[in-house]
All heavy atoms as an XYZ file, in Angstrom:
783
protein
N      44.030    -63.796     28.672
C      44.131    -64.261     27.311
C      45.419    -65.079     27.183
O      46.450    -64.698     27.697
C      44.162    -63.052     26.370
C      43.875    -63.396     24.960
S      43.891    -61.947     23.915
C      42.179    -61.654     23.704
N      45.332    -66.130     26.444
C      46.500    -67.002     26.325
C      47.433    -66.483     25.254
O      47.067    -65.649     24.408
C      46.073    -68.432     25.955
O      45.503    -68.408     24.669
C      45.119    -69.007     26.970
N      48.639    -66.978     25.301
C      49.671    -66.584     24.331
C      49.209    -66.938     22.919
O      49.422    -66.169     21.985
C      50.981    -67.301     24.686
C      52.146    -66.947     23.800
C      52.620    -65.512     23.996
O      52.403    -64.903     25.048
N      53.243    -64.973     22.982
N      48.575    -68.046     22.767
C      48.114    -68.496     21.452
C      47.036    -67.564     20.901
O      47.044    -67.212     19.716
C      47.556    -69.917     21.590
C      47.329    -70.614     20.293
C      46.875    -72.042     20.524
O      47.648    -72.856     21.033
O      45.705    -72.307     20.176
N      46.139    -67.114     21.759
C      45.080    -66.187     21.343
C      45.658    -64.829     20.965
O      45.212    -64.202     20.001
C      44.049    -66.012     22.443
C      43.163    -67.220     22.611
O      43.118    -68.062     21.732
N      42.471    -67.309     23.735
N      46.643    -64.359     21.743
C      47.283    -63.071     21.443
C      47.998    -63.131     20.101
O      47.940    -62.186     19.298
C      48.249    -62.689     22.562
C      47.554    -62.260     23.829
C      48.547    -61.880     24.921
O      49.720    -61.577     24.586
O      48.137    -61.878     26.081
N      48.664    -64.217     19.809
C      49.359    -64.383     18.528
C      48.349    -64.409     17.382
O      48.549    -63.766     16.351
C      50.184    -65.688     18.534
O      51.089    -65.664     19.631
C      50.958    -65.841     17.246
N      47.264    -65.111     17.567
C      46.226    -65.177     16.537
C      45.618    -63.797     16.312
O      45.350    -63.394     15.170
C      45.156    -66.178     16.939
N      45.411    -63.057     17.410
C      44.850    -61.710     17.295
C      45.802    -60.786     16.545
O      45.382    -60.016     15.679
C      44.524    -61.149     18.681
C      43.871    -59.778     18.709
C      42.551    -59.794     17.955
C      43.684    -59.310     20.141
N      47.099    -60.848     16.871
C      48.095    -60.013     16.171
C      48.153    -60.372     14.681
O      48.244    -59.498     13.823
C      49.464    -60.174     16.826
C      49.623    -59.312     18.030
C      51.072    -59.282     18.512
N      51.031    -59.489     19.942
C      51.482    -60.541     20.609
N      52.092    -61.512     19.980
N      51.371    -60.620     21.907
N      48.109    -61.665     14.396
C      48.117    -62.104     12.995
C      46.870    -61.594     12.263
O      46.947    -61.135     11.114
C      48.192    -63.626     12.899
C      49.550    -64.168     13.248
O      50.547    -63.451     13.186
N      49.605    -65.436     13.629
N      45.735    -61.664     12.951
C      44.492    -61.178     12.369
C      44.570    -59.676     12.113
O      44.177    -59.200     11.040
C      43.309    -61.508     13.289
C      42.000    -61.022     12.760
C      41.404    -61.632     11.671
C      41.352    -59.940     13.351
C      40.198    -61.189     11.182
C      40.147    -59.485     12.860
C      39.559    -60.112     11.770
N      45.091    -58.907     13.083
C      45.247    -57.459     12.918
C      46.183    -57.149     11.757
O      45.931    -56.235     10.963
C      45.766    -56.832     14.209
C      44.739    -56.767     15.322
C      45.339    -56.243     16.626
O      46.598    -56.157     16.743
O      44.557    -55.916     17.528
N      47.258    -57.902     11.624
C      48.202    -57.688     10.516
C      47.522    -57.953      9.180
O      47.703    -57.199      8.215
C      49.428    -58.579     10.692
N      46.730    -59.005      9.123
C      46.015    -59.322      7.877
C      44.992    -58.241      7.537
O      44.821    -57.876      6.368
C      45.347    -60.689      7.988
C      46.284    -61.897      7.975
C      45.502    -63.184      8.259
C      47.015    -62.002      6.649
N      44.311    -57.716      8.561
C      43.331    -56.653      8.326
C      44.046    -55.409      7.808
O      43.579    -54.749      6.882
C      42.517    -56.355      9.601
C      41.707    -55.083      9.452
C      41.605    -57.526      9.923
N      45.204    -55.067      8.405
C      45.977    -53.902      7.917
C      46.418    -54.108      6.468
O      46.363    -53.187      5.654
C      47.177    -53.658      8.825
C      46.835    -52.865     10.048
C      48.096    -52.404     10.796
N      47.930    -52.763     12.182
C      48.518    -53.773     12.823
N      49.391    -54.524     12.207
N      48.272    -54.025     14.082
N      46.868    -55.325      6.149
C      47.291    -55.623      4.774
C      46.101    -55.489      3.820
O      46.237    -54.956      2.713
C      47.870    -57.035      4.683
C      49.231    -57.189      5.292
C      49.712    -58.634      5.225
O      48.983    -59.539      4.815
N      50.948    -58.855      5.646
N      44.961    -55.990      4.256
C      43.761    -55.885      3.435
C      43.367    -54.427      3.226
O      43.014    -54.028      2.110
C      42.610    -56.659      4.090
C      41.293    -56.705      3.320
C      41.474    -57.379      1.969
C      40.238    -57.419      4.138
N      43.443    -53.621      4.266
C      43.111    -52.200      4.154
C      44.091    -51.482      3.229
O      43.689    -50.641      2.419
C      43.083    -51.553      5.532
C      41.898    -52.009      6.377
S      41.937    -51.408      8.075
C      41.798    -49.657      7.837
N      45.385    -51.828      3.323
C      46.391    -51.217      2.444
C      46.130    -51.611      0.990
O      46.213    -50.775      0.078
C      47.789    -51.633      2.876
N      45.810    -52.882      0.766
C      45.520    -53.346     -0.594
C      44.275    -52.659     -1.135
O      44.221    -52.262     -2.302
C      45.352    -54.869     -0.605
N      43.266    -52.481     -0.290
C      42.040    -51.787     -0.700
C      42.348    -50.347     -1.096
O      41.873    -49.865     -2.121
C      41.012    -51.826      0.433
C      39.796    -50.978      0.151
C      38.813    -51.425     -0.730
C      39.643    -49.726      0.742
C      37.704    -50.647     -1.006
C      38.533    -48.945      0.468
C      37.567    -49.395     -0.406
O      36.480    -48.620     -0.678
N      43.152    -49.669     -0.276
C      43.513    -48.277     -0.583
C      44.269    -48.184     -1.901
O      44.018    -47.289     -2.722
C      44.366    -47.688      0.537
O      43.615    -47.589      1.715
N      45.180    -49.131     -2.111
C      45.960    -49.143     -3.350
C      45.044    -49.373     -4.560
O      45.144    -48.673     -5.573
C      47.024    -50.234     -3.274
C      47.918    -50.307     -4.462
C      48.955    -51.406     -4.293
C      49.801    -51.553     -5.535
N      50.761    -52.658     -5.415
N      44.146    -50.323     -4.456
C      43.224    -50.619     -5.556
C      42.255    -49.465     -5.787
O      41.906    -49.152     -6.934
C      42.451    -51.904     -5.272
C      43.297    -53.160     -5.317
C      43.968    -53.377     -6.666
O      43.303    -53.181     -7.706
O      45.146    -53.741     -6.675
N      41.845    -48.820     -4.731
C      40.947    -47.669     -4.857
C      41.638    -46.529     -5.602
O      41.047    -45.904     -6.492
C      40.496    -47.209     -3.482
C      39.495    -46.102     -3.517
C      39.007    -45.784     -2.126
N      38.123    -44.642     -2.163
C      37.622    -44.068     -1.099
N      37.907    -44.532      0.102
N      36.831    -43.025     -1.207
N      42.907    -46.270     -5.259
C      43.667    -45.219     -5.953
C      43.851    -45.573     -7.423
O      43.723    -44.710     -8.310
C      45.016    -45.015     -5.273
N      44.135    -46.859     -7.692
C      44.294    -47.291     -9.087
C      42.988    -47.126     -9.847
O      42.977    -46.688    -11.004
C      44.764    -48.749     -9.133
N      41.876    -47.449     -9.210
C      40.568    -47.298     -9.849
C      40.273    -45.838    -10.158
O      39.783    -45.499    -11.238
C      39.469    -47.868     -8.947
C      38.086    -47.763     -9.563
C      37.010    -48.222     -8.580
N      35.684    -48.060     -9.109
C      34.995    -46.921     -9.132
N      35.518    -45.815     -8.640
N      33.771    -46.873     -9.644
N      40.584    -44.955     -9.225
C      40.354    -43.522     -9.449
C      41.214    -43.007    -10.592
O      40.757    -42.205    -11.416
C      40.614    -42.743     -8.163
C      39.548    -42.964     -7.103
C      39.892    -42.325     -5.758
O      40.998    -41.751     -5.620
O      39.055    -42.400     -4.849
N      42.468    -43.488    -10.669
C      43.340    -43.077    -11.772
C      42.781    -43.567    -13.107
O      42.773    -42.821    -14.099
C      44.757    -43.612    -11.554
N      42.314    -44.804    -13.132
C      41.732    -45.340    -14.360
C      40.453    -44.609    -14.740
O      40.188    -44.373    -15.921
C      41.459    -46.834    -14.208
C      42.689    -47.739    -14.201
C      42.291    -49.170    -13.855
C      43.407    -47.691    -15.533
N      39.664    -44.238    -13.740
C      38.432    -43.488    -14.015
C      38.757    -42.124    -14.616
O      38.097    -41.688    -15.562
C      37.616    -43.313    -12.723
C      36.252    -42.710    -12.946
C      35.336    -43.588    -13.773
O      35.275    -44.792    -13.562
N      34.637    -43.001    -14.714
N      39.790    -41.470    -14.086
C      40.205    -40.174    -14.632
C      40.702    -40.338    -16.067
O      40.389    -39.526    -16.949
C      41.295    -39.558    -13.759
N      41.453    -41.417    -16.311
C      41.947    -41.680    -17.661
C      40.777    -41.944    -18.609
O      40.765    -41.467    -19.752
C      42.894    -42.877    -17.622
C      43.612    -43.135    -18.915
C      44.576    -44.308    -18.795
O      44.541    -45.060    -17.823
N      45.420    -44.461    -19.784
N      39.788    -42.693    -18.138
C      38.606    -42.968    -18.953
C      37.850    -41.681    -19.271
O      37.412    -41.468    -20.410
C      37.688    -43.954    -18.228
C      36.390    -44.320    -18.931
C      36.664    -45.006    -20.264
C      35.542    -45.216    -18.032
N      37.721    -40.805    -18.297
C      37.049    -39.522    -18.530
C      37.798    -38.697    -19.578
O      37.184    -38.083    -20.449
C      36.927    -38.740    -17.219
C      35.949    -39.380    -16.249
O      35.126    -40.211    -16.681
O      36.020    -39.058    -15.042
N      39.131    -38.697    -19.484
C      39.933    -37.976    -20.476
C      39.735    -38.563    -21.870
O      39.607    -37.822    -22.848
C      41.420    -38.018    -20.100
C      41.746    -37.197    -18.870
O      40.908    -36.342    -18.478
O      42.832    -37.407    -18.280
N      39.706    -39.881    -21.949
C      39.502    -40.538    -23.251
C      38.128    -40.219    -23.824
O      37.990    -39.999    -25.024
C      39.691    -42.039    -23.117
S      41.407    -42.543    -22.882
N      37.131    -40.204    -22.959
C      35.784    -39.862    -23.433
C      35.721    -38.428    -23.936
O      35.082    -38.150    -24.949
C      34.771    -40.069    -22.315
C      34.458    -41.522    -22.063
C      33.432    -41.697    -20.972
N      33.077    -43.106    -20.847
C      32.569    -43.635    -19.766
N      32.347    -42.891    -18.691
N      32.275    -44.914    -19.726
N      36.392    -37.530    -23.233
C      36.420    -36.131    -23.664
C      37.129    -36.006    -25.011
O      36.645    -35.325    -25.913
C      37.134    -35.285    -22.607
C      37.185    -33.824    -22.930
C      37.908    -33.049    -21.846
C      38.049    -31.588    -22.230
N      38.806    -30.831    -21.239
N      38.256    -36.695    -25.148
C      39.000    -36.671    -26.408
C      38.164    -37.267    -27.536
O      38.142    -36.729    -28.651
C      40.315    -37.438    -26.250
C      41.220    -37.505    -27.470
C      41.662    -36.105    -27.894
C      42.422    -38.376    -27.187
N      37.457    -38.343    -27.255
C      36.605    -38.966    -28.266
C      35.507    -38.007    -28.718
O      35.235    -37.876    -29.912
C      35.991    -40.254    -27.715
C      35.017    -40.984    -28.635
C      35.711    -41.434    -29.912
C      34.404    -42.168    -27.910
N      34.902    -37.319    -27.776
C      33.854    -36.357    -28.123
C      34.417    -35.233    -28.992
O      33.788    -34.813    -29.971
C      33.218    -35.791    -26.864
N      35.609    -34.762    -28.657
C      36.240    -33.702    -29.456
C      36.539    -34.196    -30.867
O      36.316    -33.476    -31.851
C      37.522    -33.228    -28.772
C      37.305    -32.454    -27.496
C      38.592    -32.187    -26.731
O      39.674    -32.646    -27.162
O      38.516    -31.524    -25.677
N      37.043    -35.419    -30.966
C      37.374    -35.967    -32.281
C      36.110    -36.220    -33.100
O      36.108    -36.001    -34.313
C      38.189    -37.262    -32.136
C      39.585    -37.048    -31.582
C      40.428    -36.123    -32.437
O      40.386    -36.221    -33.685
O      41.135    -35.277    -31.855
N      35.050    -36.649    -32.452
C      33.787    -36.831    -33.174
C      33.264    -35.496    -33.690
O      32.747    -35.418    -34.806
C      32.751    -37.505    -32.276
C      33.007    -38.976    -32.067
C      32.042    -39.611    -31.090
O      31.507    -38.954    -30.207
N      31.834    -40.912    -31.229
N      33.432    -34.452    -32.898
C      33.014    -33.120    -33.347
C      33.862    -32.688    -34.541
O      33.336    -32.097    -35.500
C      33.137    -32.120    -32.201
N      35.171    -32.988    -34.494
C      36.048    -32.643    -35.627
C      35.639    -33.401    -36.881
O      35.640    -32.845    -37.988
C      37.506    -32.975    -35.295
C      38.227    -31.879    -34.569
C      39.713    -32.144    -34.416
N      40.330    -32.421    -35.691
C      41.352    -33.266    -35.854
N      41.850    -33.926    -34.838
N      41.877    -33.464    -37.032
N      35.285    -34.667    -36.723
C      34.862    -35.464    -37.874
C      33.578    -34.882    -38.467
O      33.459    -34.738    -39.693
C      34.663    -36.943    -37.466
C      33.906    -37.714    -38.536
C      36.003    -37.605    -37.195
N      32.633    -34.544    -37.619
C      31.386    -33.958    -38.105
C      31.651    -32.628    -38.817
O      31.058    -32.356    -39.866
C      30.393    -33.765    -36.959
C      29.791    -35.046    -36.461
C      29.077    -35.830    -37.546
O      28.326    -35.234    -38.342
O      29.279    -37.061    -37.614
N      32.534    -31.818    -38.268
C      32.879    -30.535    -38.901
C      33.547    -30.786    -40.251
O      33.249    -30.101    -41.233
C      33.793    -29.706    -37.993
C      34.131    -28.342    -38.564
C      32.910    -27.464    -38.753
O      32.051    -27.395    -37.883
N      32.830    -26.780    -39.861
N      34.425    -31.782    -40.307
C      35.094    -32.112    -41.570
C      34.085    -32.596    -42.606
O      34.185    -32.253    -43.781
C      36.165    -33.178    -41.349
O      37.200    -32.675    -40.546
N      33.126    -33.409    -42.170
C      32.084    -33.862    -43.102
C      31.290    -32.683    -43.638
O      30.994    -32.618    -44.831
C      31.140    -34.837    -42.394
C      31.704    -36.217    -42.196
C      30.685    -37.110    -41.499
C      31.221    -38.506    -41.258
N      30.233    -39.355    -40.564
N      30.960    -31.758    -42.750
C      30.195    -30.591    -43.176
C      31.026    -29.724    -44.134
O      30.516    -29.259    -45.156
C      29.765    -29.772    -41.964
C      28.843    -28.633    -42.312
C      28.368    -27.889    -41.072
O      28.797    -28.165    -39.962
N      27.481    -26.941    -41.265
N      32.309    -29.533    -43.824
C      33.188    -28.763    -44.711
C      33.304    -29.437    -46.070
O      33.289    -28.773    -47.111
C      34.571    -28.605    -44.085
C      34.570    -27.709    -42.863
O      33.566    -26.987    -42.642
O      35.567    -27.724    -42.107
N      33.432    -30.772    -46.068
C      33.532    -31.501    -47.323
C      32.265    -31.331    -48.148
O      32.326    -31.115    -49.361
C      33.794    -32.992    -47.060
C      33.765    -33.822    -48.295
C      34.827    -33.795    -49.185
C      32.675    -34.625    -48.584
C      34.802    -34.555    -50.343
C      32.637    -35.382    -49.728
C      33.702    -35.348    -50.615
N      31.123    -31.439    -47.498
C      29.852    -31.282    -48.211
C      29.734    -29.875    -48.800
O      29.295    -29.708    -49.938
C      28.685    -31.585    -47.269
C      27.346    -31.617    -47.945
C      27.215    -32.690    -49.007
O      27.904    -33.731    -48.925
O      26.431    -32.473    -49.946
N      30.137    -28.869    -48.035
C      30.105    -27.496    -48.543
C      31.049    -27.327    -49.730
O      30.704    -26.668    -50.718
C      30.465    -26.509    -47.434
C      29.401    -26.402    -46.377
O      28.254    -26.763    -46.596
N      29.772    -25.926    -45.206
N      32.223    -27.924    -49.631
C      33.184    -27.845    -50.736
C      32.638    -28.562    -51.964
O      32.754    -28.067    -53.086
C      34.519    -28.461    -50.315
C      35.620    -28.475    -51.358
C      35.974    -27.048    -51.776
C      36.849    -29.180    -50.811
N      32.020    -29.714    -51.756
C      31.448    -30.460    -52.878
C      30.362    -29.640    -53.569
O      30.305    -29.553    -54.794
C      30.876    -31.783    -52.375
C      30.452    -32.724    -53.493
C      29.913    -34.020    -52.939
N      28.659    -33.852    -52.238
C      27.465    -33.711    -52.830
N      27.376    -33.693    -54.133
N      26.366    -33.585    -52.112
N      29.528    -28.986    -52.771
C      28.477    -28.141    -53.357
C      29.076    -26.959    -54.105
O      28.593    -26.589    -55.177
C      27.550    -27.646    -52.263
C      26.643    -28.703    -51.732
C      25.713    -28.161    -50.678
N      24.898    -29.236    -50.134
C      24.457    -29.268    -48.901
N      24.738    -28.272    -48.076
N      23.731    -30.265    -48.481
N      30.116    -26.382    -53.569
C      30.756    -25.246    -54.228
C      31.392    -25.684    -55.543
O      31.338    -24.967    -56.536
C      31.801    -24.625    -53.314
N      31.962    -26.883    -55.569
C      32.594    -27.358    -56.801
C      31.549    -27.643    -57.872
O      31.822    -27.504    -59.063
C      33.419    -28.609    -56.525
C      34.546    -28.307    -55.579
C      35.850    -28.815    -55.888
N      36.086    -29.457    -57.136
C      37.173    -29.254    -57.836
N      38.060    -28.408    -57.409
N      37.385    -29.899    -58.938
N      30.361    -28.042    -57.463
C      29.296    -28.267    -58.437
C      28.931    -26.950    -59.111
O      28.689    -26.896    -60.321
C      28.061    -28.896    -57.747
C      28.368    -30.333    -57.373
C      26.829    -28.826    -58.638
C      27.290    -30.990    -56.520
N      28.905    -25.887    -58.320
C      28.532    -24.582    -58.853
C      29.666    -23.912    -59.628
O      29.431    -22.992    -60.402
C      28.086    -23.660    -57.716
C      26.839    -24.117    -56.950
C      26.581    -23.171    -55.797
C      25.641    -24.198    -57.880
N      30.870    -24.369    -59.397
C      32.034    -23.759    -60.049
C      31.985    -24.065    -61.546
O      31.739    -25.187    -61.964
C      33.310    -24.338    -59.449
C      34.569    -23.742    -60.014
C      35.776    -24.380    -59.366
O      36.065    -24.023    -58.216
O      36.391    -25.238    -60.021
N      32.228    -23.060    -62.339
C      32.216    -23.222    -63.793
C      33.615    -22.943    -64.308
O      34.193    -21.895    -64.036
C      31.201    -22.251    -64.439
C      31.216    -22.396    -65.940
C      29.819    -22.489    -63.877
N      34.140    -23.900    -65.059
C      35.471    -23.707    -65.616
C      35.371    -23.023    -66.977
O      34.288    -22.876    -67.537
C      36.189    -25.052    -65.748
O      35.534    -25.846    -66.725
N      36.514    -22.630    -67.547
C      36.561    -21.943    -68.838
C      35.992    -22.792    -69.958
O      35.280    -22.295    -70.837
N      36.281    -24.079    -69.975
C      35.757    -24.975    -71.014
C      34.240    -25.066    -70.931
O      33.557    -25.121    -71.957
C      36.369    -26.373    -70.872
C      37.857    -26.379    -71.203
O      38.314    -25.463    -71.920
O      38.550    -27.312    -70.742
N      33.722    -25.085    -69.712
C      32.277    -25.163    -69.540
C      31.601    -23.914    -70.092
O      30.527    -24.001    -70.689
C      31.912    -25.333    -68.056
C      32.334    -26.689    -67.506
O      32.522    -27.630    -68.302
O      32.483    -26.795    -66.277
N      32.202    -22.767    -69.917
C      31.634    -21.522    -70.433
C      31.637    -21.557    -71.959
O      30.640    -21.192    -72.597
C      32.422    -20.306    -69.892
C      31.981    -19.026    -70.587
C      32.256    -20.185    -68.385
N      32.733    -22.021    -72.561
C      32.804    -22.116    -74.019
C      31.737    -23.065    -74.550
O      31.064    -22.766    -75.533
C      34.187    -22.606    -74.459
C      35.272    -21.592    -74.328
C      36.593    -22.176    -74.792
C      37.741    -21.214    -74.562
N      39.030    -21.788    -74.965
N      31.589    -24.211    -73.894
C      30.582    -25.182    -74.331
C      29.177    -24.604    -74.196
O      28.332    -24.808    -75.076
C      30.689    -26.478    -73.514
C      31.948    -27.266    -73.832
O      32.557    -27.021    -74.899
O      32.324    -28.126    -72.999
N      28.923    -23.910    -73.118
C      27.604    -23.316    -72.905
C      27.313    -22.263    -73.968
O      26.210    -22.211    -74.519
C      27.515    -22.703    -71.507
N      28.298    -21.423    -74.265
C      28.108    -20.392    -75.300
C      27.871    -21.034    -76.662
O      27.013    -20.587    -77.438
C      29.320    -19.471    -75.360
C      29.354    -18.488    -74.231
C      30.504    -17.522    -74.368
N      30.516    -16.597    -73.239
C      31.533    -15.827    -72.923
N      32.643    -15.861    -73.647
N      31.452    -15.028    -71.902
N      28.627    -22.077    -76.960
C      28.473    -22.773    -78.234
C      27.074    -23.383    -78.342
O      26.410    -23.293    -79.381
C      29.544    -23.849    -78.355
O      29.325    -24.634    -79.486
N      26.645    -23.996    -77.251
C      25.319    -24.607    -77.240
C      24.227    -23.552    -77.416
O      23.278    -23.739    -78.189
C      25.120    -25.370    -75.925
C      23.833    -26.113    -75.849
N      23.555    -27.207    -76.647
C      22.736    -25.916    -75.077
C      22.356    -27.645    -76.354
N      21.832    -26.886    -75.411
N      24.370    -22.423    -76.730
C      23.395    -21.331    -76.859
C      23.401    -20.767    -78.274
O      22.343    -20.437    -78.831
C      23.672    -20.231    -75.836
C      23.314    -20.568    -74.392
C      23.771    -19.444    -73.468
C      21.820    -20.798    -74.247
N      24.576    -20.665    -78.900
C      24.662    -20.155    -80.271
C      23.942    -21.100    -81.239
O      23.226    -20.648    -82.139
C      26.120    -19.979    -80.680
N      24.116    -22.409    -81.051
C      23.410    -23.382    -81.899
C      21.909    -23.265    -81.719
O      21.139    -23.297    -82.692
C      23.855    -24.806    -81.559
C      25.052    -25.246    -82.395
C      25.411    -26.657    -82.078
N      26.023    -26.531    -80.738
C      26.346    -27.490    -79.903
N      26.130    -28.716    -80.241
N      26.885    -27.274    -78.756
N      21.479    -23.155    -80.448
C      20.045    -22.988    -80.201
C      19.515    -21.717    -80.853
O      18.413    -21.717    -81.433
C      19.767    -22.965    -78.691
C      19.911    -24.291    -77.944
C      19.744    -24.060    -76.448
C      18.887    -25.294    -78.437
N      20.294    -20.660    -80.791
C      19.878    -19.394    -81.389
C      19.738    -19.540    -82.914
O      18.782    -19.047    -83.503
C      20.892    -18.302    -81.046
C      20.481    -16.921    -81.525
C      21.505    -15.844    -81.159
O      22.577    -16.175    -80.632
O      21.202    -14.675    -81.424
N      20.682    -20.224    -83.546
C      20.597    -20.428    -85.000
C      19.373    -21.260    -85.363
O      18.667    -20.969    -86.340
C      21.873    -21.108    -85.517
C      23.073    -20.178    -85.623
C      24.225    -20.824    -86.404
N      24.772    -22.019    -85.757
C      25.726    -22.021    -84.838
N      26.256    -20.880    -84.437
N      26.154    -23.150    -84.331
N      19.094    -22.293    -84.560
C      17.918    -23.122    -84.828
C      16.635    -22.318    -84.667
O      15.701    -22.449    -85.472
C      17.899    -24.331    -83.885
C      18.945    -25.387    -84.234
C      18.871    -26.579    -83.288
O      17.766    -26.926    -82.828
O      19.926    -27.169    -83.025
N      16.586    -21.447    -83.663
C      15.410    -20.604    -83.475
C      15.259    -19.651    -84.642
O      14.136    -19.427    -85.146
C      15.508    -19.851    -82.127
C      15.370    -20.835    -80.964
C      14.452    -18.756    -82.024
C      15.669    -20.246    -79.597
N      16.369    -19.072    -85.092
C      16.318    -18.173    -86.252
C      15.791    -18.900    -87.488
O      15.002    -18.335    -88.258
C      17.703    -17.558    -86.531
C      18.104    -16.529    -85.500
O      17.193    -16.022    -84.777
O      19.312    -16.213    -85.384
N      16.226    -20.144    -87.694
C      15.747    -20.914    -88.846
C      14.252    -21.156    -88.726
O      13.512    -21.054    -89.707
C      16.468    -22.262    -88.923
C      17.888    -22.170    -89.391
C      18.524    -23.557    -89.422
C      20.016    -23.484    -89.725
N      20.648    -24.806    -89.654
N      13.795    -21.481    -87.524
C      12.356    -21.716    -87.314
C      11.559    -20.451    -87.579
O      10.490    -20.487    -88.229
C      12.098    -22.208    -85.892
S      12.717    -23.878    -85.576
N      12.051    -19.311    -87.127
C      11.355    -18.042    -87.361
C      11.321    -17.748    -88.852
O      10.296    -17.290    -89.398
C      12.022    -16.888    -86.585
C      11.781    -17.103    -85.061
C      11.502    -15.542    -87.023
C      12.546    -16.147    -84.180
N      12.460    -18.008    -89.539
C      12.502    -17.780    -90.974
C      11.509    -18.661    -91.704
O      10.851    -18.216    -92.661
C      13.923    -18.012    -91.501
N      11.366    -19.885    -91.292
C      10.395    -20.786    -91.914
C       8.960    -20.331    -91.671
O       8.085    -20.471    -92.547
C      10.570    -22.218    -91.399
C      11.826    -22.943    -91.869
C      11.954    -24.291    -91.163
C      11.766    -23.172    -93.387
N       8.703    -19.754    -90.511
C       7.347    -19.261    -90.226
C       7.032    -18.018    -91.055
O       5.856    -17.789    -91.399
C       7.216    -18.939    -88.738
C       7.178    -20.139    -87.785
C       7.179    -19.656    -86.335
C       5.913    -20.974    -88.030
N       8.015    -17.223    -91.374
C       7.806    -15.997    -92.124
C       7.597    -16.278    -93.615
O       7.126    -15.416    -94.337
C       8.972    -15.029    -91.944
C       8.973    -14.411    -90.568
O       7.934    -14.317    -89.916
N      10.130    -13.985    -90.118
N       7.938    -17.417    -94.095
C       7.834    -17.709    -95.522
C       6.438    -18.016    -95.913
O       5.440    -18.158    -95.571
C       8.760    -18.886    -95.908
C       8.518    -19.300    -97.357
C      10.176    -18.504    -95.674
């Protein structure tokens, strides 16, 4: 083998080693990014579950507030029932006459 061929072969071997090192480096970077992506997906799923739970809690609270009766509402309801009762009494009195 000539000196020129040996030099070309050594240069080729050096380039192949550099290429293999670059491949290994890029492969490690890809694996790190894949792990980071998996973590982000897991976090996203957890946050979506939290959002759904919050929506459900809000809906339950909204329903509970609809059923909640305040003091003013009780007074108004009693007043309304008393008026209805008086009107019914008047109607009964008119029927008895």
